[in-house]
Structure formats: structure tokens, C-alpha cells
LOVOTI-609093 format. One record per residue: x, y, z negated of N, C-alpha, C, O, CB in turn; residue in three letters. Coordinates in steps of 0.1 Angstrom, whole numbers, padded with zeros to 4 digits, always signed. Glycine has a CB too. Example, Ala and Ser with C-alpha at 12.3 -4.5 7.8 and 13.67 -1.06 7.14 Angstrom:
REM residues 2
+0132-0057-0078+0123-0045-0078+0132-0033-0078+0142-0033-0085+0113-0045-0090Ala
+0128-0022-0071+0137-0011-0071+0129+0000-0079+0134+0011-0080+0141-0006-0057Ser
***
This chain:
REM residues 254
+0008-0012+0000+0000+0000+0000+0009+0012+0000+0018+0013-0008-0010+0000-0012Met
+0006+0022+0009+0014+0033+0010+0010+0044-0001+0017+0054-0002+0014+0039+0024Arg
-0001+0042-0007-0006+0051-0017-0017+0060-0013-0023+0058-0002+0005+0060-0022Gly
-0021+0069-0021-0032+0078-0018-0027+0088-0007-0018+0096-0009-0037+0086-0030Ile
-0033+0087+0005-0030+0095+0016-0037+0109+0015-0031+0119+0020-0034+0088+0029Ala
-0048+0109+0009-0055+0122+0008-0066+0122-0003-0072+0111-0005-0062+0126+0021Ser
-0067+0133-0010-0079+0135-0019-0084+0149-0015-0077+0159-0015-0074+0135-0034Val
-0097+0149-0012-0103+0161-0008-0117+0163-0014-0123+0154-0019-0104+0162+0007Arg
-0121+0176-0014-0135+0179-0019-0144+0179-0007-0141+0184+0004-0135+0193-0026Glu
-0156+0173-0010-0167+0173+0000-0178+0182-0005-0183+0180-0016-0172+0158+0003Val
-0182+0192+0003-0192+0201-0001-0206+0195-0001-0209+0187+0008-0192+0214+0008Ala
-0214+0198-0011-0228+0195-0012-0236+0207-0007-0238+0217-0014-0233+0190-0026Cys
-0240+0207+0006-0245+0219+0012-0258+0223+0005-0267+0215+0002-0248+0216+0027Val
-0259+0236+0002-0271+0241-0005-0270+0242-0020-0279+0248-0026-0283+0233-0001Gly
-0260+0237-0026-0258+0238-0040-0243+0241-0043-0235+0238-0034-0262+0224-0048Val
-0240+0246-0055-0227+0251-0058-0219+0239-0065-0215+0240-0076-0227+0263-0067Ala
-0217+0228-0057-0208+0218-0063-0202+0209-0051-0207+0210-0040-0217+0209-0072Arg
-0192+0202-0055-0185+0194-0045-0183+0180-0052-0185+0178-0064-0172+0200-0041Thr
-0180+0170-0043-0176+0157-0048-0161+0154-0043-0157+0160-0033-0185+0146-0043Met
-0154+0146-0050-0141+0142-0046-0142+0129-0038-0149+0120-0042-0132+0141-0057Leu
-0134+0127-0028-0132+0114-0021-0118+0112-0018-0110+0122-0014-0140+0114-0007Val
-0113+0100-0020-0099+0097-0019-0097+0086-0008-0106+0077-0007-0092+0093-0032Ala
-0086+0086-0001-0083+0076+0008-0070+0069+0004-0060+0076+0001-0082+0081+0023Glu
-0070+0056+0003-0058+0048+0001-0055+0040+0013-0064+0032+0017-0059+0039-0012Ile
-0044+0042+0019-0041+0036+0032-0032+0023+0030-0022+0023+0024-0033+0046+0041Val
-0038+0012+0036-0031+0000+0036-0023-0002+0049-0020+0007+0056-0040-0012+0034Gly
-0019-0015+0052-0012-0018+0064-0019-0014+0077-0032-0012+0076-0009-0033+0065Pro
-0012-0012+0087-0019-0008+0100-0029-0018+0104-0027-0030+0104-0008-0007+0111Ala
-0041-0012+0107-0052-0021+0111-0060-0028+0100-0069-0036+0103-0048-0031+0121Gly
-0056-0025+0088-0063-0031+0076-0077-0027+0075-0081-0016+0077-0056-0028+0063Ala
-0086-0037+0072-0100-0034+0069-0101-0024+0058-0093-0024+0049-0109-0046+0066Pro
-0112-0015+0058-0114-0006+0047-0125-0010+0038-0135-0015+0042-0117+0008+0053Thr
-0122-0009+0025-0132-0012+0015-0137+0001+0008-0128+0009+0005-0126-0022+0004Ile
-0150+0003+0007-0156+0015+0001-0159+0012-0014-0165+0002-0017-0168+0019+0008Ala
-0154+0021-0023-0157+0020-0037-0163+0033-0042-0159+0044-0038-0143+0017-0045Leu
-0174+0031-0050-0181+0043-0055-0186+0040-0069-0187+0029-0073-0193+0046-0045Ala
-0188+0051-0076-0193+0050-0090-0200+0063-0094-0198+0073-0087-0181+0047-0100Ala
-0207+0063-0105-0213+0075-0110-0224+0081-0104-0227+0093-0105-0202+0085-0111Gly
-0232+0073-0096-0244+0079-0089-0255+0083-0099-0263+0091-0097-0249+0070-0079Val
-0254+0076-0111-0263+0080-0122-0254+0086-0133-0245+0079-0138-0271+0067-0127His
-0256+0098-0136-0247+0105-0145-0246+0100-0159-0236+0103-0166-0251+0119-0145Gly
-0256+0092-0164-0255+0087-0177-0250+0073-0178-0252+0065-0187-0269+0087-0183Asp
-0242+0069-0167-0236+0056-0166-0221+0058-0164-0216+0056-0154-0242+0047-0155Glu
-0214+0063-0175-0200+0068-0174-0190+0057-0172-0179+0061-0167-0197+0076-0185Pro
-0192+0045-0175-0181+0035-0174-0177+0032-0160-0165+0029-0158-0186+0022-0181Ala
-0186+0034-0151-0182+0031-0137-0171+0040-0132-0161+0035-0127-0194+0033-0128Gly
-0172+0054-0132-0161+0062-0128-0148+0060-0135-0138+0060-0129-0165+0076-0130Pro
-0149+0058-0148-0136+0055-0156-0130+0042-0152-0118+0041-0151-0139+0056-0171Trp
-0138+0032-0150-0133+0019-0146-0127+0019-0132-0116+0013-0130-0144+0008-0146Ala
-0133+0027-0123-0128+0028-0109-0114+0035-0110-0105+0031-0103-0138+0035-0100Leu
-0114+0046-0117-0101+0054-0118-0090+0045-0124-0078+0046-0120-0103+0067-0126Leu
-0094+0038-0135-0084+0029-0142-0079+0018-0133-0067+0015-0133-0089+0024-0154Ala
-0087+0013-0124-0084+0002-0115-0073+0007-0105-0063+0001-0102-0096-0003-0108Thr
-0076+0020-0100-0066+0026-0091-0053+0029-0098-0042+0026-0093-0072+0038-0084Val
-0054+0035-0109-0042+0040-0117-0033+0028-0120-0021+0029-0119-0047+0046-0130Arg
-0039+0017-0123-0031+0005-0128-0026-0004-0116-0021-0015-0118-0039-0003-0138Asp
-0029+0001-0104-0024-0007-0092-0031-0020-0090-0024-0030-0085-0010-0008-0093Gly
-0043-0021-0094-0050-0034-0093-0057-0037-0080-0062-0048-0077-0060-0035-0104Leu
-0057-0027-0071-0064-0029-0058-0055-0037-0049-0042-0035-0048-0067-0016-0051Leu
-0060-0047-0041-0053-0055-0032-0046-0047-0022-0052-0039-0015-0063-0066-0026Asp
-0033-0049-0020-0025-0041-0011-0027-0044+0004-0022-0038+0013-0011-0043-0014Arg
-0035-0054+0007-0038-0058+0021-0049-0049+0027-0051-0051+0039-0042-0072+0022Arg
-0056-0041+0020-0067-0033+0025-0065-0018+0023-0057-0014+0015-0080-0038+0018Phe
-0072-0011+0031-0074+0004+0029-0087+0006+0020-0095-0003+0020-0074+0012+0042Ser
-0087+0018+0014-0099+0021+0006-0104+0035+0008-0096+0044+0009-0095+0019-0009Tyr
-0117+0037+0008-0123+0050+0006-0130+0050-0007-0138+0041-0010-0133+0053+0018Arg
-0127+0060-0016-0131+0059-0030-0139+0072-0033-0133+0083-0032-0119+0058-0039Ile
-0151+0070-0038-0159+0081-0043-0160+0079-0059-0168+0071-0063-0174+0082-0037Trp
-0151+0086-0066-0151+0083-0081-0163+0087-0089-0166+0081-0099-0139+0089-0087Pro
-0170+0097-0084-0182+0102-0091-0192+0108-0081-0189+0120-0077-0179+0111-0103Cys
-0202+0102-0077-0211+0107-0067-0223+0115-0072-0231+0119-0065-0216+0095-0059Thr
-0223+0117-0085-0233+0126-0091-0226+0135-0102-0228+0133-0114-0245+0118-0098Asn
-0217+0144-0098-0210+0152-0107-0218+0160-0116-0215+0162-0128-0200+0160-0100Pro
-0229+0166-0111-0238+0174-0120-0245+0166-0130-0246+0170-0142-0248+0182-0111Ser
-0250+0154-0126-0256+0145-0136-0246+0140-0146-0249+0138-0158-0262+0133-0129Gly
-0234+0137-0142-0223+0133-0151-0221+0144-0162-0220+0141-0174-0210+0130-0144Tyr
-0220+0156-0158-0218+0167-0167-0229+0169-0177-0227+0173-0188-0215+0180-0159Ala
-0241+0166-0172-0253+0168-0180-0257+0155-0188-0266+0155-0196-0265+0172-0172Leu
-0250+0144-0185-0253+0131-0191-0268+0127-0187-0275+0122-0196-0251+0131-0206Asn
-0272+0129-0175-0285+0125-0170-0284+0116-0158-0275+0116-0151-0293+0138-0167Thr
-0294+0107-0157-0295+0098-0146-0295+0106-0132-0289+0102-0123-0307+0089-0147Arg
-0304+0116-0132-0306+0124-0120-0295+0135-0119-0288+0138-0128-0320+0130-0121Glu
-0295+0142-0107-0287+0153-0105-0292+0165-0111-0303+0165-0118-0284+0155-0090Asn
-0286+0177-0110-0290+0189-0116-0304+0193-0112-0311+0201-0119-0281+0200-0114Ala
-0309+0189-0100-0322+0193-0095-0332+0183-0100-0344+0184-0096-0322+0194-0080Glu
-0328+0172-0107-0338+0162-0112-0341+0151-0103-0351+0145-0104-0350+0169-0116Gly
-0332+0148-0093-0335+0138-0083-0325+0126-0085-0313+0128-0088-0333+0144-0069His
-0330+0114-0083-0322+0102-0084-0315+0100-0071-0321+0097-0061-0331+0090-0087Asp
-0302+0103-0071-0294+0102-0058-0295+0088-0052-0295+0087-0040-0280+0106-0061Ile
-0296+0078-0060-0296+0064-0055-0309+0060-0049-0311+0048-0046-0292+0055-0066Asn
-0318+0069-0048-0331+0067-0041-0332+0077-0030-0344+0079-0025-0343+0068-0051Arg
-0321+0082-0025-0322+0093-0015-0314+0092-0002-0312+0101+0005-0317+0106-0022Ser
-0310+0079+0001-0302+0077+0013-0311+0073+0025-0308+0063+0032-0292+0066+0010Phe
-0322+0080+0027-0331+0078+0038-0333+0091+0045-0331+0102+0039-0344+0071+0034His
-0338+0091+0057-0341+0103+0065-0328+0112+0066-0330+0125+0065-0353+0111+0059Lys
-0317+0107+0067-0305+0115+0067-0300+0120+0054-0291+0128+0053-0307+0126+0076Gly
-0306+0115+0043-0303+0120+0030-0312+0130+0025-0315+0141+0032-0289+0125+0029Gly
-0318+0128+0013-0328+0138+0008-0323+0145-0005-0330+0153-0011-0341+0131+0004Thr
-0310+0143-0008-0304+0151-0019-0291+0156-0013-0286+0151-0003-0301+0142-0032Thr
-0285+0167-0018-0273+0172-0013-0261+0162-0013-0253+0162-0004-0269+0185-0021Pro
-0261+0154-0024-0250+0144-0025-0252+0133-0015-0242+0130-0008-0251+0138-0039Glu
-0264+0128-0012-0265+0118-0002-0262+0123+0012-0256+0117+0020-0280+0113-0002Ala
-0266+0136+0015-0263+0142+0028-0248+0143+0030-0243+0141+0040-0270+0155+0029Arg
-0241+0147+0019-0227+0149+0020-0220+0136+0022-0211+0135+0030-0221+0155+0007Ala
-0224+0125+0016-0218+0112+0018-0221+0106+0031-0212+0100+0038-0222+0102+0007Met
-0233+0108+0036-0237+0103+0049-0228+0110+0060-0223+0104+0069-0252+0105+0052Ile
-0227+0123+0058-0219+0131+0068-0205+0127+0068-0198+0125+0078-0221+0146+0066Ala
-0199+0125+0056-0185+0121+0055-0182+0107+0060-0171+0105+0065-0180+0122+0040Ala
-0192+0098+0059-0190+0085+0063-0195+0082+0078-0195+0071+0082-0197+0075+0054Asn
-0199+0093+0085-0206+0091+0097-0198+0082+0107-0205+0074+0114-0208+0105+0104Arg
-0185+0084+0108-0178+0076+0118-0170+0065+0112-0160+0060+0119-0169+0085+0126Asp
-0173+0061+0100-0165+0051+0093-0172+0037+0093-0185+0037+0092-0162+0055+0079Arg
-0165+0027+0093-0170+0013+0091-0162+0006+0080-0150+0008+0079-0169+0005+0104Arg
-0169-0001+0071-0163-0007+0060-0166-0022+0060-0176-0027+0063-0169-0001+0047Phe
-0155-0030+0056-0157-0044+0055-0165-0048+0043-0171-0058+0043-0143-0050+0055Ala
-0164-0040+0033-0170-0043+0020-0173-0030+0012-0165-0021+0013-0161-0053+0011Leu
-0184-0029+0005-0187-0018-0003-0191-0023-0017-0198-0032-0019-0198-0009+0003Ser
-0185-0016-0027-0189-0019-0041-0193-0006-0048-0186+0004-0047-0177-0026-0049Leu
-0204-0006-0055-0210+0005-0062-0212+0002-0076-0219-0007-0079-0223+0010-0055Asp
-0205+0009-0085-0205+0006-0099-0215+0013-0107-0216+0026-0107-0191+0009-0105Leu
-0223+0006-0115-0234+0011-0123-0234+0006-0137-0225-0002-0140-0248+0008-0116His
-0243+0010-0145-0246+0005-0159-0261+0003-0161-0269+0010-0155-0239+0014-0170Glu
-0264-0007-0169-0278-0010-0172-0280-0008-0188-0273-0015-0195-0282-0024-0168Asp
-0290+0000-0192-0292+0003-0206-0298-0009-0213-0296-0010-0225-0300+0015-0207Phe
-0305-0018-0206-0312-0029-0212-0305-0042-0212-0308-0051-0220-0326-0031-0206Glu
-0295-0043-0204-0288-0055-0202-0279-0059-0214-0273-0050-0221-0279-0055-0190Ala
-0277-0072-0217-0268-0077-0227-0255-0082-0220-0245-0083-0227-0274-0088-0235Asp
-0256-0084-0207-0244-0089-0200-0243-0083-0186-0251-0075-0182-0246-0104-0199Gly
-0233-0087-0179-0230-0082-0166-0238-0089-0155-0241-0101-0157-0214-0083-0163Tyr
-0241-0082-0145-0248-0088-0133-0245-0080-0121-0240-0068-0121-0263-0090-0136Tyr
-0249-0085-0109-0248-0078-0097-0260-0080-0088-0267-0090-0089-0235-0082-0089Cys
-0262-0070-0079-0271-0072-0067-0262-0076-0055-0253-0068-0052-0280-0059-0065Tyr
-0265-0087-0049-0258-0091-0038-0267-0094-0026-0273-0105-0025-0250-0104-0041Glu
-0269-0084-0017-0278-0086-0006-0274-0098+0003-0262-0101+0005-0279-0074+0003Pro
-0284-0105+0008-0281-0117+0017-0277-0111+0030-0284-0103+0037-0294-0126+0018Val
-0266-0116+0035-0260-0112+0048-0258-0125+0056-0250-0133+0052-0247-0103+0047Val
-0264-0125+0068-0263-0137+0077-0265-0150+0069-0258-0160+0070-0249-0138+0083Ala
-0276-0149+0060-0281-0161+0053-0271-0166+0042-0271-0177+0038-0284-0172+0062Glu
-0262-0157+0038-0252-0161+0028-0250-0150+0017-0252-0138+0020-0239-0165+0034Glu
-0245-0154+0006-0241-0145-0005-0228-0150-0011-0228-0158-0020-0252-0143-0017Thr
-0217-0146-0005-0204-0153-0008-0196-0149-0020-0186-0154-0023-0196-0151+0004Pro
-0201-0139-0028-0193-0133-0038-0198-0136-0052-0189-0136-0062-0192-0118-0036Phe
-0210-0138-0054-0216-0138-0068-0211-0150-0076-0208-0148-0088-0230-0139-0067Gly
-0209-0161-0070-0204-0173-0078-0190-0170-0084-0187-0173-0095-0204-0186-0069Asp
-0181-0164-0075-0168-0161-0080-0168-0151-0091-0160-0152-0100-0159-0156-0068Ala
-0177-0141-0090-0178-0131-0100-0183-0137-0113-0176-0134-0124-0188-0120-0096Leu
-0193-0145-0113-0198-0151-0126-0187-0160-0132-0185-0160-0144-0211-0159-0123Val
-0180-0168-0124-0170-0176-0129-0159-0168-0135-0153-0172-0146-0164-0185-0118Asp
-0155-0157-0129-0144-0148-0135-0148-0142-0148-0140-0141-0157-0140-0137-0125Ala
-0161-0138-0149-0166-0132-0161-0166-0143-0172-0162-0140-0184-0180-0126-0159Leu
-0170-0155-0169-0170-0166-0179-0156-0169-0183-0154-0171-0195-0177-0178-0173Asp
-0147-0169-0174-0133-0172-0177-0127-0162-0187-0119-0165-0196-0124-0173-0165Asp
-0131-0149-0185-0127-0138-0193-0135-0137-0206-0132-0128-0214-0127-0125-0186Ala
-0145-0146-0208-0154-0146-0219-0162-0133-0221-0164-0128-0232-0146-0148-0232Glu
-0165-0127-0210-0175-0116-0210-0189-0121-0209-0191-0131-0203-0171-0106-0198Phe
-0198-0114-0214-0212-0118-0213-0218-0116-0199-0215-0106-0192-0221-0110-0223Pro
-0226-0126-0195-0232-0126-0182-0247-0125-0184-0253-0133-0192-0228-0138-0173Val
-0254-0117-0177-0269-0115-0180-0277-0126-0175-0275-0131-0163-0273-0102-0173Gln
-0286-0131-0183-0296-0141-0179-0307-0133-0173-0313-0123-0179-0301-0150-0191Glu
-0311-0136-0161-0321-0128-0153-0334-0136-0151-0334-0148-0148-0316-0124-0140Leu
-0345-0130-0153-0358-0136-0150-0368-0125-0146-0364-0113-0146-0364-0143-0163Ser
-0380-0128-0143-0390-0119-0139-0394-0109-0150-0399-0098-0148-0403-0125-0134Asp
-0391-0113-0162-0394-0104-0174-0383-0093-0175-0386-0083-0183-0394-0112-0187Ala
-0372-0094-0169-0361-0084-0170-0364-0073-0160-0367-0076-0148-0347-0090-0168Phe
-0364-0061-0164-0367-0049-0155-0356-0047-0146-0345-0042-0149-0370-0037-0164Asp
-0358-0050-0133-0348-0048-0122-0353-0037-0112-0347-0035-0102-0345-0060-0115Leu
-0364-0030-0116-0369-0020-0107-0378-0025-0096-0382-0017-0087-0358-0013-0101Gly
-0381-0038-0096-0391-0044-0086-0405-0045-0092-0406-0052-0102-0385-0057-0081Tyr
-0415-0039-0086-0428-0042-0091-0432-0056-0088-0426-0063-0080-0439-0032-0084Pro
-0442-0062-0096-0446-0076-0094-0448-0080-0079-0445-0091-0075-0458-0079-0102Pro
-0454-0071-0072-0457-0074-0058-0445-0075-0049-0446-0078-0037-0467-0064-0052Glu
-0433-0071-0055-0421-0071-0047-0411-0082-0051-0400-0083-0047-0414-0058-0048Ala
-0416-0091-0060-0407-0101-0066-0402-0111-0055-0392-0117-0056-0414-0109-0076His
-0410-0112-0044-0406-0121-0033-0394-0115-0025-0388-0123-0017-0417-0123-0023His
-0390-0103-0028-0378-0097-0021-0365-0102-0026-0354-0099-0020-0379-0082-0021Leu
-0365-0109-0038-0352-0113-0044-0353-0126-0051-0364-0130-0055-0347-0102-0054Arg
-0342-0132-0052-0340-0145-0060-0331-0143-0071-0320-0137-0069-0335-0157-0050Val
-0335-0147-0083-0327-0144-0095-0320-0157-0100-0325-0168-0099-0336-0139-0106Leu
-0307-0155-0104-0300-0165-0111-0291-0159-0121-0291-0146-0122-0292-0174-0101Ser
-0284-0166-0129-0276-0161-0140-0265-0151-0134-0257-0155-0126-0269-0172-0148Arg
-0267-0138-0137-0257-0128-0133-0259-0123-0119-0250-0116-0114-0244-0133-0135Gly
-0269-0128-0112-0270-0124-0097-0284-0122-0093-0294-0129-0097-0264-0136-0089Arg
-0286-0111-0085-0299-0109-0078-0295-0110-0063-0288-0101-0058-0305-0095-0082Ile
-0301-0119-0057-0299-0121-0042-0311-0114-0036-0322-0120-0036-0297-0136-0038Arg
-0309-0103-0029-0320-0095-0024-0320-0095-0009-0309-0096-0003-0320-0081-0029Asn
-0331-0093-0003-0333-0093+0012-0333-0078+0016-0343-0071+0014-0346-0100+0017Asp
-0322-0073+0022-0321-0059+0025-0330-0054+0036-0336-0043+0035-0307-0055+0029Pro
-0333-0063+0045-0342-0059+0056-0357-0058+0051-0364-0048+0054-0342-0069+0068Asp
-0361-0067+0043-0374-0067+0037-0376-0055+0027-0386-0049+0027-0377-0080+0030Ala
-0365-0052+0020-0366-0041+0011-0368-0028+0018-0376-0019+0014-0353-0040+0002Glu
-0361-0026+0029-0363-0014+0037-0377-0012+0042-0382-0001+0043-0353-0014+0049Arg
-0383-0023+0045-0397-0023+0050-0407-0020+0038-0417-0013+0040-0401-0036+0057Glu
-0404-0025+0026-0413-0025+0015-0412-0011+0008-0423-0005+0005-0410-0036+0005Phe
-0400-0006+0005-0398+0006-0003-0397+0018+0006-0393+0018+0017-0386+0005-0012Phe
-0402+0030+0000-0401+0042+0007-0388+0049+0005-0385+0059+0012-0413+0051+0002Asp
-0380+0045-0004-0367+0051-0007-0356+0041-0004-0358+0029-0002-0366+0055-0022Val
-0343+0046-0002-0332+0038+0001-0320+0040-0008-0315+0051-0009-0328+0040+0016Thr
-0316+0030-0015-0303+0031-0023-0291+0032-0014-0291+0028-0002-0302+0019-0033Pro
-0280+0036-0020-0267+0037-0013-0263+0024-0007-0259+0024+0005-0257+0042-0023Tyr
-0263+0013-0014-0258+0000-0009-0266-0005+0003-0261-0010+0013-0258-0010-0020Ser
-0280-0003+0002-0288-0007+0013-0286+0001+0026-0285-0004+0037-0303-0007+0009Ile
-0284+0014+0023-0281+0023+0035-0268+0019+0041-0267+0018+0054-0279+0038+0030Tyr
-0257+0016+0034-0245+0012+0039-0246-0001+0047-0239-0003+0058-0234+0011+0029Leu
-0253-0011+0042-0255-0023+0049-0260-0021+0063-0256-0028+0072-0264-0033+0041Leu
-0269-0012+0065-0275-0010+0078-0268+0000+0087-0271+0001+0098-0290-0005+0076His
-0258+0007+0081-0251+0017+0089-0236+0015+0090-0231+0018+0100-0254+0031+0082Arg
-0230+0010+0080-0215+0011+0080-0208+0000+0073-0196-0001+0075-0211+0023+0073Ala
-0214-0010+0066-0207-0020+0058-0212-0034+0062-0224-0036+0064-0209-0017+0043Ala
-0202-0043+0062-0205-0057+0064-0212-0063+0052-0222-0070+0053-0192-0065+0067Arg
-0206-0060+0040-0212-0065+0027-0213-0053+0018-0204-0044+0018-0203-0076+0021Tyr
-0223-0052+0009-0224-0041+0000-0231-0046-0013-0242-0050-0013-0233-0030+0006Ala
-0223-0046-0024-0228-0051-0037-0229-0040-0047-0222-0030-0046-0219-0062-0042Leu
-0239-0041-0055-0241-0031-0067-0238-0039-0079-0243-0050-0082-0256-0026-0067Thr
-0229-0033-0088-0224-0040-0100-0229-0033-0112-0229-0020-0113-0208-0040-0099Leu
-0234-0040-0122-0240-0035-0134-0234-0040-0146-0234-0052-0149-0255-0038-0134Glu
-0228-0031-0154-0223-0034-0167-0233-0031-0178-0242-0023-0176-0209-0026-0170Ser
-0233-0038-0189-0243-0036-0200-0239-0024-0208-0229-0024-0215-0243-0048-0209Pro
-0248-0013-0207-0245+0000-0213-0244-0001-0228-0237+0007-0234-0256+0010-0209Arg
-0250-0011-0235-0250-0012-0249-0237-0018-0255-0235-0017-0267-0262-0020-0254Lys
-0229-0024-0246-0217-0030-0251-0206-0019-0253-0207-0008-0250-0212-0040-0240Arg
-0195-0024-0259-0184-0014-0263-0178-0009-0250-0178-0015-0240-0173-0022-0271Ala
-0173+0004-0251-0168+0011-0240-0156+0003-0233-0156+0001-0221-0162+0025-0244Trp
-0147-0002-0241-0136-0009-0235-0140-0022-0228-0135-0025-0217-0126-0013-0246Ala
-0150-0029-0233-0156-0041-0226-0162-0037-0213-0160-0044-0203-0166-0048-0235Asp
-0169-0026-0212-0176-0022-0200-0166-0019-0189-0167-0023-0178-0185-0010-0202Arg
-0155-0012-0193-0144-0009-0184-0138-0022-0179-0136-0023-0167-0134+0001-0190Ile
-0135-0031-0188-0128-0043-0184-0137-0052-0175-0132-0058-0166-0124-0051-0197Ala
-0150-0052-0178-0159-0060-0170-0159-0055-0155-0159-0062-0146-0173-0060-0176Met
-0160-0042-0154-0160-0036-0141-0147-0038-0133-0147-0042-0121-0163-0021-0141His
-0136-0037-0140-0123-0040-0134-0122-0054-0129-0117-0057-0119-0112-0037-0144Arg
-0127-0063-0138-0127-0078-0134-0136-0080-0122-0132-0087-0113-0132-0086-0146Thr
-0148-0073-0121-0157-0075-0110-0151-0070-0097-0151-0077-0087-0170-0068-0113Ala
-0145-0058-0097-0139-0052-0085-0128-0061-0080-0128-0065-0068-0134-0038-0088Val
-0119-0065-0089-0107-0072-0084-0111-0086-0080-0105-0092-0070-0097-0073-0095Thr
-0121-0092-0086-0125-0106-0082-0132-0106-0069-0129-0115-0061-0135-0111-0093Thr
-0141-0096-0066-0148-0096-0054-0139-0093-0042-0140-0099-0032-0160-0086-0054Ile
-0129-0084-0044-0120-0081-0034-0111-0093-0031-0108-0096-0019-0111-0069-0038Val
-0107-0100-0041-0099-0112-0039-0107-0123-0032-0101-0130-0023-0094-0118-0053Ala
-0120-0124-0035-0128-0134-0028-0130-0130-0013-0130-0138-0004-0142-0135-0035Arg
-0131-0117-0011-0132-0112+0003-0119-0116+0010-0120-0120+0022-0134-0097+0003Phe
-0108-0113+0004-0095-0116+0011-0094-0131+0014-0088-0135+0024-0083-0112+0002Ala
-0099-0140+0005-0098-0154+0007-0106-0159+0019-0103-0169+0025-0103-0161-0006Asp
-0116-0151+0022-0125-0155+0034-0118-0153+0047-0122-0158+0057-0138-0148+0033Arg
-0107-0145+0047-0099-0144+0059-0106-0136+0071-0113-0127+0069-0095-0157+0064Gly
-0103-0141+0083-0106-0133+0095-0121-0132+0097-0126-0124+0105-0100-0140+0107Asn
-0129-0141+0091-0144-0140+0093-0149-0127+0088-0160-0122+0092-0151-0152+0086Glu
-0142-0120+0079-0146-0108+0073-0144-0096+0083-0149-0085+0081-0139-0105+0061Asn
-0137-0098+0094-0134-0088+0103-0145-0086+0114-0143-0079+0124-0121-0090+0110Leu
-0156-0094+0112-0167-0092+0122-0172-0078+0122-0171-0071+0112-0178-0102+0119Ala
-0177-0074+0134-0181-0060+0135-0192-0057+0126-0202-0064+0124-0186-0058+0150Glu
-0191-0045+0119-0202-0040+0110-0214-0035+0118-0212-0031+0130-0196-0029+0101Cys
-0226-0036+0112-0237-0030+0119-0236-0015+0122-0230-0008+0114-0250-0032+0111Pro
-0241-0011+0133-0239+0003+0137-0252+0011+0137-0252+0023+0139-0234+0003+0151Ser
-0263+0005+0133-0275+0012+0132-0285+0005+0124-0296+0009+0121-0282+0014+0146Ser
***
């Protein structure tokens, strides 16, 4: 890895704030992995875990990275889920973006393609870690490795059932399959069912081959939440690397 090639501010048009985006350049022709955190301002472990992962040199040197360390800076400053205007940014990646932050990210990513995207979140109700892993080409190749790594590290893994609040109304339960630590969701069916679009689902249809959302348990100790996120990021990237050339398939363009 040649290191951080650039760190720049991206303007949020119409409001007096910016976001930071960093590029880490790998070998020539290396696939790019997108990493993001902090879309909900009251979920602080994600940004800190992402920064610590970069600081400690834990990212796989075979890839390039585009990193959004905090995609809701106003909400982070206010310790609120929503941005300063009271909007949930992670429900705003449709119609070209309906929040300043979503529009800024869509514009900045317009000509980019990513082999993998990871978005770091926290869950206030969870006792353990879990992920949303959209089904791509009838497969979900990362969740088993993630759960195994968390078990090996003796971190708690969330037991999931219909009684656990995942943001799906009862009439939408058919859109996902639950197992320990994993939600396997149908991204095409979700786009048809819901009027709003999260960041990961947007990327799947526009710019990324795979896009996972990672959730640490907000009620756990700060150090544990950081460590769980670091374990998740490094494990999924390693699993992606193990899959080899099949990951270089062309990303969706529309």
C-alpha cells in the first residue's frame, strides 16, 4: 500500500458543512473497497473503529480504498441519529439523494466502481454483533466467515428472530431470511417495496458488487464495539481476497 494519496473535503450543497473522504491507493489495477461510517450521528463507534483500522495498518494491502469516516458530521456533533435538519441520511439515497449528505456522496461516487462496500453502524437494542448481507447472484459469501471470526474472538453474536426490531414491518418479513448474526435480504425486492433507499442498497444498484451493513451492539463497552467492528472489517476483506478473481466481475452500472 502506498498510503493515503488524498484527503479532501466534499461540500454538502445548500448547508454550511462538509464531509471528509480519503483515498488509499493499492497496487496498479487493484479493486477498490468502499468503507463508510457515522451515517447515524448517535452511533459513534463506527467512525472511531474505521479510523483505528486505518491507523493501525489493518487494511489488506492488495486493495485500494475510498473511505468516508463520518457521513453525518452534523448529527455526530449533536449526538442525534438524524442530521441537523432532522433527516435520516440512511433513508435518503433515492431520486439522486434527498439530503445534502446523500447528494454529496452520490456526486463524489458518480464515476466510481467498488468491488465491496462496508458501512459501519450500531444498534441500541442488540446484545451482539450482526450484519445485513444482501443476496447477490443467489449467494451471501461473507456472513459465515464473519460469525466464525466473532465466535473465535469470543465476541457476542446477535440471535435474530421476527421479534427483534430490524426496521421491517410484518408485511415485509418475506424480504429477508434471519440466522444467527445475519440478515440475508433481497435488495431488488426491497427497492420495490420501500419508498426510501439506504446507502448500501443504493451502492449495490449503482456502484458496488457487494455491500454489507455492519451493526455493533451499542449497549456494550466502547472498547468491545471498536474491536468488533475492526474484526468484522478485516474478516470480510480477507474473505473477499480469498475468493480471488471471481470478485473482479463488472459491477452493476444502473
